[in-house]
N, C-alpha and C positions, 0 to 999 in steps of 0.2 A: 065491826070490820073483821074480815077474815084474818086469822093469825098469819097466814103466809104473806098477805099484803102488808100487815104491820111490820113483819121482819124485813120486807123489801124496802119500805119507807125508811126504817131505821138504818139500814145499810147505806142507802143513798145519802142520808144525813151525815153519816160518818165520812163518806167519800168527799162530800162538799166541805166538811170541816177541815179535813187534812189538806185539801187543795188550797183553802184560804191560808192555812198556816205556812204551807210551802211557798206560796206567792209572797207572803209577808217576809219570810227569811231571805228570799231571793233578792229583795229590794234593799237589803241592808248594806250592800257593797257600794260604798261611796265613790270608789274610783272606777267603777264599772268593770273591774276585772272579773273574769269568769272563775268560779270556785275550783273547777277541776284542774286548772293550771297552777294552783298554789302548791308550793313545796310542803310536804308533811312537816309537822312541828318538830319531829325528831331529827330531821336533817336540815332544817332551815338555818341559813347563815345568820350570824349576828348582824344587827342593824348596820354597823359600820362597814361590813363586808358583803351586804346582801346583793345578790346578782340581779341585773335587770330582768324583767319578766320574760323577755325572749330567751335569755340564757337559761333561766329556770325551766322553761318549756323544753329546751333542747336536752338538758340533763335528765329531766324526768322521763321524757319519751325516748331516750336514746338518740340515735341519729347523728352523733358527732362524726363518725366515719363518713357518712354520706355528705354532711356539710363540708368536711374537708375535701372530699372528692369533687364536690361541686365548685369549690373555690379554686382548686387546682394547686394548692400548696399547703403545707403545715405551718402553723404559727407556734413558735417555740420560745418560751420565756427563759431568759438566761441573764448573764451579766457581761461586762465589757472591760473588766479591770484586773483580772487574775491571769497572768501568763501561765500557760500550760493547761488551764481549765477553760477559761472563756475570756478572750481578749479581742478588742477591736484594734487591728494592727495598723501600721503606717499606711497601708494601701486601702484602708477603709473596709477591710474584710474581717469577719469574725473567724477565730480559730481557737482550737483547744479541745481537750477531752470531752467536756460537756457539750460543746458545739457539735462535735462528731456524733455524739449520742442523739442530738437533734436530727442530724443528717441521716442517721440510721433509720429513723422512723419514716422520713421522706422516701428513702430508697425502698423500704418495704412496701409502702402504700402505693407509690407512683412509679417505682422502678427508676427513680431519678433522685439522687441524694441532694441535688441542688434545689429541689422543689420545696424549699423551706425558707421562712422569713424569721429572723431572730428578733425578738422583742426584748430589749434590755429593761430590767426592772430592779428596783432597790430591794434590799432585804425587808424593810418595813412594809413595802407595798405588795410583795410577791403573791401572797395568798389572796388578798383582795382582787388583784389583777387576774389570777387564775379563776376565782369564783365568778367574776364578772364577764368572763369570756374573752379577755384580751388575747389569750392564747389557750391552746388545748393541751399542750405538753409543757412541762417545766423541767429543765436540766440546769440547775443553778446551785451546785454544791449545798443542797438543802438536807438537813438532818431529819430522819424519820423518828418522831417521838409520839408517845401516846396522846398527848394533848393535841398535837397538830393533826393526828389521825382522827381524833374524836371531835374536834371543834372547828376546824378550818375548812370543812367541806372538801378535803383533799384525800386522794387515794394514792398511797405510796406503793410503788411497784418494786421491781427487782433492784436490789442494792448494787450499784455499779462501782462503788469505791468505799471500802471500809477504812475508817479514819478515827482519830481521837484528838482532842484539843490539847495543845501544848503552849509553851511560852518561849519567846526568843529574846535574847539580850545581846548587846555588843560583847564580844569575847573579852574585851579589855576590862569589863566590870568585874570579872571573876565570879559572877553569880552562877550558882549551880543548882540551888534548891529554891522552893517557894518561900521559905523563911527569909531568904536573902532579899526578897522583894517587899519586906515590911515598909510601909509608908511610901512605896514607890508610885509614880504615875505609870499607869498601864494603858496603852492604846488598845481599843476594842471597837468592833463594829456594833452599832446600835441596832436594836430590833432583832437580835439573833439569840439562838441558844448559847452562843459563845459568851455573850454578856451575862446571861443568867447563870451559866456554869461558873464563870469567874467569881461572881458575887457569892454564890452558894458555897463553893469550896473554900474560898478565903475566909468567909464568915465562920464556917464550921471549924476551921483551924485557928481562928482567932488572930488572923494576919490582917492588919489594917492596910488599906491601899486606896489610891485615888483613881477611879476610872476616867479615862479621857476618851469620849465617844466620837465616832465618825460614821458617816453614811456609807462610805465605801473605801476600798483600799487605795483608790486613786488619790485620796486625801490623807488616809491613815498612814501609809508607808512613808511619804515625804515628811510628815510630822515626826514620825519615829526616827528617821534618818537625821532630822534636824535637832534631835535631842529633846523634843517636847515630852517624851516618855522614856523611862528607864527600860521598859519592856513592851512588847506587843504580844497579843494572844490571838490565836486563830486555830483552825484545824492544822494538825502537824504537816499535812501535805502542803497547805498554803504557806506555812512558815518555811518549809523546804524550798518552795518556789521563790519566795522573796529573799531568802538567804542566798540562793543561787544568783538572783538578779542583782542584789546589792553588791555582792562580792565580785561578780563578773563586770559590774559597772565601775569598779575601782573603789568601792566603799569599804568601810571597816569590816573586819572579820566578825562573823556572827556566830552565836552559840545557841542551839536549840536545846533546851533542857530535856533531860531524859524522861522525866515524869509526865505521863498523860493524865489529865484530870477528868476525862470523860470518854464515852464511846460515841462515835459519830458515823452511823451508817448513812451514806449519801446515795441518792439515786433519782430515778425518774418519777415525776409526780403528775397525776391527772386529776380532774374534778371527780368527785363522788357522783355516782348515779348512772353511769353508762358502762355496763360490763363489756359490751362489744368493743368499745374504744379502748378500754383498759387492757383487754387481752391482746388487741392488735399491737399496742405500744409495748406491752410486756414481752411478747414473744419476738417482736422485732429486736428489742434490746438483748434478750437472752440468746438470740441467734449468733451474736458476736462471740459469746463464750462457748456455745456448742460447736461452732466451726473450729475454734481453737482446740477444743478437746478432740475433735475428729482429725486434727492435723490439716485442716483446710484453711487457706489464706487467700488473699486477693490474687495471687499468681496462679493458683491451681484449682480453685473451687469450680470454675467453669469447664475445666477439662477432665474432671474426675471420671475415670473409666473402670473403677472397681466394681465389686459385686456386694459390698456390705449393705444389707437391706436397711439398716438404720440410717446410713448415709444417703442411700437412694431416697428414702422417705424425706429426709431433711432437704434434699435438693429438689423435691417435688417431682421426682421421676415416676414413671409407671402409673400416673394418675392419682398418686397419694395426695389426699386433701384432708387435713385435720379439722376443717371447718372453723378456722380462726378469723375469717373475714378478709384474708390476705390472698394475693396470688400464690399459687402453689410453689412457685420458684422464688419467693420473696427473699429467702436467705442468700441466694446466689447474687441478687442485686445488692443486698446489704454488704456482703463481704467483698465482692468485686469492686464496689465503688467507695467503700469507707474502710473496710478491713475487719479482721477478727479482733477480739479484745486485746490480744497481745500486741498486734500491729498498732492499734489505736493508742494504747498506753505508751508504747515505746517511741511513738512519734513525738512525744513531748518530754525531753530529758529533765525538765523542771520537776516532774512528778516523782523522780527517784528511780530506784531499781525495782523491777517487778519480780524477778526470780527470787523465790524463797520468802516473799512478803505475804502478808495476809490476803493480798489481792491476787495471789497466784492461784492456779487451778487446785481444786480439792485433791487431785491425784498427786500434786506436788507439795501437799501440806498446807495449801492456802484455803480460802473460803469460797472461791468461785465454783459454784455447783448449781446446775440447772436441772429442771425436770426432764425426763426422757422425751425425745421427740419421736413418738410412735402413736 
């Protein structure tokens, strides 16, 4: 046989062999799912929080923005039990700082801050709910940590509130330090970094205590007021909220201890895997701070008649489009309908004083600093 014919037959044999191997591998999928839609092992969620196949497809292929546009409103995970941050009020409406940050995204995407549905979710279930597609944005006083960033399939965006964990006691106890709480019952929300921090810090200092856990503040705070715990622990901002609420409601005077036992950067969270959606949400949120820095608020952003090129870019004038996937005038809708960061913060007196705090503008000594809009 001629050598060229032999080589041809050998090549055909190899092709046939590889075809059989490929067919055999393709039939190993018992559930009939197509291999290209599986999440890579490096980003796959744990079994307990694994997203449905349709959600994984959405994240892997991008498309969250288009899915939101097709639906006609944003789904935002939050809570309903913290006055000043996220509360379901007596009229059945959600209100608070975190709720407004949800509305900011709707205003940016749709030009309508009311095009949002709030999905209440517990601390223990929030990351599973985010990963499974129950909502595409989460504003729920959630702390950015390395473990959550690395294992929860979550993408933490701009920090909207810099906080730290503290402890509160009735002023009548006279307690002022952590050592005063030896053997005390301490009320804490379960499934949170708050619970982990409390355990770690008290163990490191050799202070024995008894944790009394609750799913949410709607049950924790009444238990604390009834004396089931000598102290309660939460982010200092939340303690300030409930100190305000308890005292305004005629309850005992409260004392928030001066010492903070952790850093708690809180902000907006989206699912991993969709850069387009992440930048949409991030720049919508940061627009509230940028407007504040420019001196623009809900009363004047729509009537700006100056010539500052940076502000004109920010307002989407003269055809400027940074390619973020948003309408060029999205910042106008955000600030006119919801407010700049200062307006939003000051709408909720339970949050405390903004001026001079870590949440003030960087130019005032605070930490609020955003990338340039150009």
